[in-house]
C-alpha positions in Angstrom: -3.7 -5.0 -18.3 -1.8 -3.3 -15.5 -2.5 -3.0 -11.8 -1.9 0.5 -10.4 -1.3 1.4 -6.8 -2.3 4.6 -5.0 1.1 6.3 -5.7 0.3 6.2 -9.4 -3.2 7.5 -8.8 -1.9 10.4 -6.8 0.5 11.3 -9.5 -2.2 11.1 -12.1 -4.5 13.4 -9.9 -1.8 16.0 -10.1 -1.5 15.5 -13.8 2.1 14.3 -13.6 1.3 10.9 -15.3 -1.1 10.5 -18.2 -2.9 7.1 -17.8 -4.8 6.8 -21.0 -1.8 5.5 -23.0 -1.4 2.4 -20.8 -4.5 0.4 -21.9 -6.6 -1.5 -19.4 -5.9 -0.3 -15.8 -7.2 -1.9 -12.7 -6.7 -1.6 -8.9 -8.1 -3.2 -5.8 -10.8 -1.2 -4.0 -8.2 -0.1 -1.5 -6.7 2.4 -4.0 -9.4 5.0 -3.7 -9.4 5.5 0.1 -5.7 5.3 0.2 -5.2 7.9 -2.5 -7.8 10.1 -1.0 -6.0 10.0 2.3 -2.7 10.9 0.7 -4.3 13.8 -1.2 -5.9 15.1 2.0 -2.7 14.7 4.0 -0.7 16.6 1.3 -3.1 19.6 1.7 -3.2 19.3 5.5 0.6 19.3 5.8 1.0 22.2 3.4 2.9 20.2 0.8 0.4 21.5 -1.7 -2.2 24.2 -1.3 -5.7 23.3 -0.1 -7.0 24.2 -3.5 -4.5 22.0 -5.3 -5.4 19.1 -3.0 -9.1 19.6 -3.5 -8.6 19.9 -7.3 -6.6 16.6 -7.3 -9.3 15.0 -5.2 -11.9 16.0 -7.7 -10.0 14.1 -10.4 -9.6 10.8 -8.4 -13.0 9.2 -9.2 -12.7 10.1 -12.8 -9.3 8.3 -13.4 -9.6 5.5 -16.0 -8.9 2.8 -13.5 -11.4 -0.1 -13.0 -12.1 -1.3 -9.5 -11.2 -5.0 -9.4 -11.7 -7.4 -6.7 -10.9 -11.1 -6.6 -12.4 -13.8 -4.3 -8.9 -14.8 -3.1 -7.5 -11.2 -2.8 -7.4 -11.1 1.0 -5.9 -14.6 1.4 -3.3 -13.8 -1.3 -2.4 -10.5 0.2 -1.9 -12.2 3.6 0.3 -14.9 2.0 2.4 -12.3 0.1 2.9 -10.2 3.3 4.2 -13.3 5.0 6.4 -14.2 2.1 7.9 -10.7 1.8 8.2 -10.1 5.6 5.7 -7.3 5.7 3.7 -6.6 8.9 0.9 -4.8 7.1 -1.1 -6.1 4.1 -2.0 -2.8 2.4 0.8 -2.9 -0.2 0.3 -6.6 -0.6 -3.2 -6.0 -1.8 -1.8 -4.4 -5.0 0.8 -7.1 -5.4 -1.7 -9.8 -4.8 -4.1 -8.5 -7.4 -1.4 -8.3 -10.0 -0.3 -11.9 -9.1 -3.9 -13.2 -9.3 -4.5 -11.5 -12.6 -1.1 -12.5 -14.1 -0.1 -8.9 -14.9 2.3 -6.2 -13.8 2.0 -3.8 -10.9 3.0 -0.2 -11.6 4.1 2.0 -8.6 6.2 5.0 -7.8 6.5 3.7 -4.2 10.2 2.9 -3.8 9.7 0.9 -0.6 7.0 -1.3 -2.2 9.1 -1.7 -5.3 12.2 -2.8 -3.4 10.3 -5.1 -1.2 8.5 -6.9 -4.0 11.3 -6.7 -6.6 12.2 -10.4 -6.4 8.7 -11.3 -7.6 9.6 -9.9 -11.1 6.3 -8.1 -12.0 6.5 -4.9 -10.0 7.7 -2.0 -12.1 7.9 1.8 -12.2 6.1 3.9 -14.8 9.3 4.6 -16.8 9.6 0.9 -17.5 6.4 0.7 -19.5 
């Protein structure tokens, strides 16, 4: 099992990463609104065409990622944010879920990766 963050979901929506080869994939509920926001912003800013953004958005809900929550997710995200010196808890939600499930978190977000590197379970897709 792997926890994925929104950066991986966005890449998958643009068909840059094929997720089916990675087995059981899970994410906290935050992934979908965060990825949707990124896709919309990419179109709004002109980084991709509006049609490309809409097409990617159409793929989001069909990605083979299971929504996974945990009763201690919020508390663990708060604790991890404190431990890592993060003001916001958004990225810590992904880290917390991976920690609670005892699995790895996959991200292409360099800032998240560097910030959580010392935990030893946050990796990039090329490390799979």
